[in-house]
N, C-alpha and C positions, 0 to 999 in steps of 0.2 A: 170706039169705046175707051181705049187706053188714054187718048188725049183728054176725054172728058174727065176721067179719073184723075189724071195728072193735074188738070186745071182745078178741080175740086180740092185735091190734096194741097196744092199750092195756096189756094184761097184760105183753107183752114189754118195752115201753118203761118201764113202772113198775118191773119187776124189774131191768132193766139199769141204770136210773137210780138205784134204791134200793140193795138189798143187794149187787148185783154191783159197783157203783161204790164202795160203802163198803169192800168187801173189798180192792179194788185200791188205793184211795186211802190207806187206813190202812196197808197194806203198804208203799206208797211212802214214807210218812212214817217208818216204822220202818227201812226200808232206808237212808234218808238219815241216820238217827241212828247208823248203824254204820259203822265204818271199813272193815270187811270183811264181805261178805255171808256169813251163816252158813247151814249146811244146814238147821238148825231153822227159820230164818226162811222159807226157800223152802218147806219142808214145811207151815208154818203158812199161807202164802199159798195153796198148793194146796188144803189142807183148807177154808179159808174160801171159796175160789172154788167148789169142788165143792158145798159146802153152799148157797151162794147161787144157783149155777146150777141146782141141783135144783129150785128154786122155779119155774123156767121150765116144768117138766113138771107143775106143780100146776094144778088147775082155775083158770081165770081168775077174778079177783076179789080180795078182801082176804085177807090172810094168816090162815088159820084155825087155825094152831097155838096151843097154850097160850101165854098172854101171858108167863109167866115163862120159858118156853123161848126165845121170841123176844128178850126183854129180855137174857137171858144170852148169846145169840148176838151181840147188838149190843155188849154190854160186851166180849166176847171179841174181836170185830173191831177195836175201838178201843183195846184194852189195849196200853199202851206208846206210843200215838200221841196219845191224848187221855184225860184223867182224867174218868170219868163217875161222878156221884153222883146219888142219888135218895132220895125218901121212900117208894119202892115197897116194900111188905112184904106178907106173906101175908094179913094181916087185911084190907088194902085190896083186894087181888085177890079174896078171898072175898066181900067186900061187893058187888062188881060182876060176879061170875062168871056170873050168869044173863044178862048182857047181852053176849053174844059179839060182836055186831055193833059195839058201842061199843068194846070192847077191840081189835078188829081195826082200827078207825079210829084209835084212840089209838096203836097200834103204828106205823101209817104216818106219823102226825104226828111222833112221837118220832124215828123213823128219818130222815125227811127233814130235820127241824130240826137234828139232830146233823150229818148230812152237810153241810148248808148252813153251819153254824157253823164247821166245820173247813175245808171247801173254800174258802169265800168269805171267812170272817172270820178264818181261821187261829187259831181258838180252841184253847187247850190244856186247857181245863176246861169241862165242861158239867154243869148240874144239872137234873134232871127232877123235876117235882112233879105228882102226881095228887091230885085232891080231889073227893069226891062232894058235889054241891050240889043237893039235891032231885032233879030228873029229869035233871040234867046232870053229865057228868064234865068237870071243869075241868083243863086241861093247861097247865103252864108249863114252858118250856124256856129256861133262862138260859145265857148263855155269856160268856166273858171275851175274846172275839176283837175284831177291829176294829169300830168303830161301823158301823152299817148305812148304806148309800148310799141316800139318799132318792130319787135318780133312777135306781135300779137297774131293769133290765128283768127281769121275773119269768120264771122258767123252768118246766120241767115239774114240779119239786118243789113250788114255790109253788102251782101250779095243782092238783096232787094234794091238797095240804093244804086248799085251799078246797073241793074236791069232797067230802072225807070229814068235814068239820066243820060244825057248826051256825053257828059264828062263829070268826074268827081275826084276829089283828092282831100286827104286829111292832112292839115298843116299844123306844125308846132309853132306857136307864136313866141318869138324871142323878145325878152325884155319889154313886154307890154305893160305899161304903167297902169292901165285900167284894170289889170288883174286877169285878163283873158289868157288862157293857156293853150287851148286847141281850137282850131276852126275847120269846119267842113266846108269846102267850096264845091258847088255843083252847078251844072247848067242843064236846063230842060228846053227843048225846042218848042217855041210857040207856034202851034199849028191850029188851023181851023177845026171846029168840032167835027169829030168823025175820023180825022186823020191821026195816025199814030206817029209819036215822036220817033225819029230815026237816028241811029248813031251816026 
């Protein structure tokens, strides 16, 4: 019984901290950019909140929806608040489609990295890169926000990233001419459906 309660609490915390928080925070940024609140903005916030809150009813665990569906949702949430770019395309997704667990883990890493970049770093631009390297899926999430604080206290998002990855590190980019300041680098083990990624 205790384990079931822990799993449920973890699911609730991750959902509220991830997609629900992203929906709220991105809407606040968009509201702040407008001189007058528009009905369409309120409708968008309600739609985004309903979509993210629906995940509270999902079975506890990683997001099992198709990766492209989740990526599109993330892009929609941040549209107008933060510019998202990626190398994600159909051929890449097809290459790793049999590794549902890895894609679910990658989804959580990407979602948390973007949330952190915008909330803590005030980033206006984020680039997501996925690359297959033998049995690993390499994830890079760059942003143009404030440099990371080396003395920062890690929160739930950072803890979640550590839990779902094989390895992860946050790197300060020095003298990057393209304007990127910070990059999260993570790897997820590519495993067949049903197997768990192991550290």
